[in-house]
N, C-alpha and C positions, 0 to 999 in steps of 0.2 A: 552678567558674568562672562568673561572672555573664555575662548577655547582655542585649542591648537589643532594643527593638522593631525597630530597623534590622536587627539580626541575623536576626530572624524574617523580615523582608521579603526579605533577601538569600537566605536559604535557600529561601524560597518561589519566588523568581525562578529559582534554580538547579534546583530539583527539580520545580516545577509542582504541588506538593502544596498542600493548603489551609493557611490561617493557623493553625488550631487544631492540625493535625497537625504543622506545623513547630515550633510552640511546645512541644508535648509532646515532640518528638524532641530539642529543645535542652535541655529540662529533664532528660530521661533521659540525655543525653550530657554533662551538667554544663557546657553552654554550648560544647562543642567542635563547631565547624561541620562539620568533616570526618566526625567520628563520627556527628553527627546526620544528615548526608546519607546515610551508610552505613545507619543505622537505617531511614531512610525507604525505601531500596532493599530492605532485608530485609523490611520490612513490605508491600512491593508497592505503595507509594504513589507513589514517585518515577517509576515507569515510566509513569504516566499522561501525562506531558508528551510522551513519545515517540510517542504515538498521535494527536497533534493533526493530523498531516498525512494521516492515513488518510481514506478516503471512508466517510462514515456515511450510507448510502443505504437502509438497512433501518430498522426502528423500529415505532412504533405511534402511533395517534391516540387520545387519551383525552378524557373529558368529565367535568365536575363541575358540579352545580347546587347553589348554596348558598341555601337558602330564607331563612336568617337575614340574609345580607348582600345579598340581591336580585341575585345575579349568576349567570350561566351561562358556562361556559368550555369551549372546544374547543382542544386543544393537540396539536401534533405534536412528538415527540421521536425523534431518529434514533440508531441504533447501526450496527454494521458487518455483523452477520449475522442471518439470519432465525431461527436457533436461539436467540440471545440475546433477540431481540424477542418471542419466544413465552414466555419464562420469567417466573415469578412475580416475581422480583426486579426485572426491568426494568419491569414493570407497576406495581410499588410506587413506583418512581421517578416514572413518569408521573403516577400519582394524587397523589403528594405535591406535585409541581410545580403540578398543576392547582388544588389547594386553595390554594396560595400566591397564584396568579393571582387566584382568586375573592376572597380576603380583602384582598390589597394593591392589586389593580387597577392593575398597572404599565402604562405607556403603550406599551412595546415590549420586545423581548428584552433590550436593554441595561439598561433599568430593572428588568426581572425579575431579571437576574443580580445586582443590588445588593440585592434583597430577602433577608430572613432565612429560613433553613430549617435545622432541627436545630442551632441555635446557630452557624451559619456563614452566609455569603452563599450564594445559589443557585449562583453561579459556582463557589465552593469545594466546595459539596455535589456538584455534577456532576463536578468533577475527582476528588473522593474516590471517587465511585461508579464512575468510569471505571477506577480502580485495582482496585476490588473485583470488577467484572465482567470486566475485562481487555480491553475494547473501547472505542473512542472513543464518547462519548455527546455529543450536541449538541441543544440546544433550537432547533428551526427556526422555529416560528411559533405564534401563538395568537390567538384571538378572544374578546373578552369582551362579553356582553350585560348591561348594567346596566338593569334594568327591573322594573316591578311586574307586567308581563304574564306569562302562562304560558310556560314554557320547556320544550321537550322535546328530549332528546338521544338519539342512537342510534349505537351502535358496532357495525360489521359485521366479521365474521371476525377477532375478537380485536384489532382496531385497524387493519385495512387501510383502512377507510373510516370516517369519523366525520361526523355531521350534528348541527347545532343549529338549532332553529327556534323562532321567537317567535310567539305567538298572542295577539291582543288580543280583548277581549270574549268570553273563554272561558266557555262554559256548562258547569256541572257535569254529569258523565256523558259528556263528549266525549273522555275520555282516549284511548280506543282509536282514535278517528278521527285525533287529533293524532299518535299514534304511527304510524299508517298513512301520514300525510303525511311523517313523517321517513323511513320506509322508501321512500316514493316518491322522495324527493330522493336517497337513497343509490343507488337502482337506476337512475333515469332521468336523473340529472345535469342538472337544469334550470339555466339561467343567471339567470333573472329570476322574480319572483313572478307577475307578470301582464304583459300586452302593453303597458300604459301605462308600464312601467319601461324598456322597450327604448329606448336612446338613438337620437336621430335619425341620427347618423353611422353607427351599426351597421346600421340599416334601409337607409340609402342604399347602403352597401357590399353588403348582401345583394341589393338590387334590381339593382345593377350587375352582380353575378355572374350572377344569374338571366337578365338581359337578354342578356349575352354568350353564355351557354349556349344560349339560344333562337335567337339569330342564327346560331350555328354549326350548328344542326340543319337539315339539308337540307329537312325537312318545312315549315320556316317561311320558305323562300327568297322566296316571293312575298307574304308578309304585310307590310303597311306598319308603320312604327315605332310609330304610336299604338296599333295593335292589339296588338302585342307588349307594349307597356307596360301595357295593360289586363290582359293575361294574367298578367304578372308580379305585378300588384297582387293578383290572385286567388290566386297561388301563395304569397303571404306568409302565408296561413292555415296552411300546412304548417310554415312556420318557427316561428310562434307555438306550434303544437301540439308541436313538438320542444323548444323552448327556454323556454317559459313554464310554470311549475309549474301554475297554475290551468287552463291550456288543455290540459295533457297528459291522455292517456288513463290512467285509474287502473290501476295495475299489477295489482291484485287482481280487477278487473272492467273490461275495456276497453270495455264498452258505456257507461260513464260517464266524464265528465271529473272531475278532482280538484275543480273548483269545485262540481260537482253533489254529490259525496260530502260535501264540507265543509258546503255549504248555509249556514245561519245559525248554526252551532255556534260559530264563531270566525272571525277574520280573520287570515290569515297576513301578518305585517308584514315579516318578513325571515327569511333563513336563511343558513347557511354550511355548505359541504361541503368537508372535507379528504380527499384520497386520499393515503395514505402514500407518500412518495417521489416524487410527481409532479414532473417537471422536474429531478430529481436524477440525476447520472451514477452509474451502478452499476459496481462493480468486476467485471471479467470476465476474470480471468487464469486460464489453465488450469494444470494441475499442472506440465507441462513448462516453461512460461515461469517459473513460480515457482521451480522447482529451479534453472534456468539463472541466475536473478538471484542466488540464494543462493550458487551456486558462484562467480560473478563477484565478489561481495562478499567471499568468503573469499580469493580471489586478491589482491584489492586490500588486504585487511586483514592 
């Protein structure tokens, strides 16, 4: 029995499987739509669509630097369990997607989903891998640095935290120092490279908070407003030390700032830090609740 491209699309929509898998199933089933759908279920591919509603709040951050194409990539891909996120297969998926990002340089996740990987789109590849692994997989975010400058990446605890940092004017022999800067970013979570990058509105908000805190302190009850404001200006130094990379105390030797450690070896132009799952809701069902839900579902079914 012959089938058309429209039949492949119909099967794809019904099953959630990739285009190539749907076409192969239709070929194997001689064009019989129902038989092809059953084949996909038997092959464990059609089940992927059922997992789209699950929470994928585990996962890993991966990195890739392509010297040939002049790109550095940091990407976060999520799954459902910590067990899967630590597996070699999942990390192979992260690495494969990171390489596609470096090569094709998509503008966003939607554009990335349309890129090609293993003869299919990235979207279909992820759907197929969801079936293989048995958990929902989703690409959450990525960052690309297209540059001729030196790029360093650092992945902490198997992908729990990832860092990418760009250095201009890099001097040969400074590799260890640049790596230490990446470690610093992972550990100390700076928000800016230096104090000049801090937006005026952010500083204004910090000053406002500090001023209110001081006004609420009984020890400052008799101090005039202008004196309190001067004290606040002085306290901004602590804000810079906490939030600006170059002002931070070096994690390996807190007698020095990062700026002192770097010296003239290079200039940090930008960095990005991903912490896996930050801001995502995590599934927190206990066994009793899970069993109760299954029993209720069985009663209804």
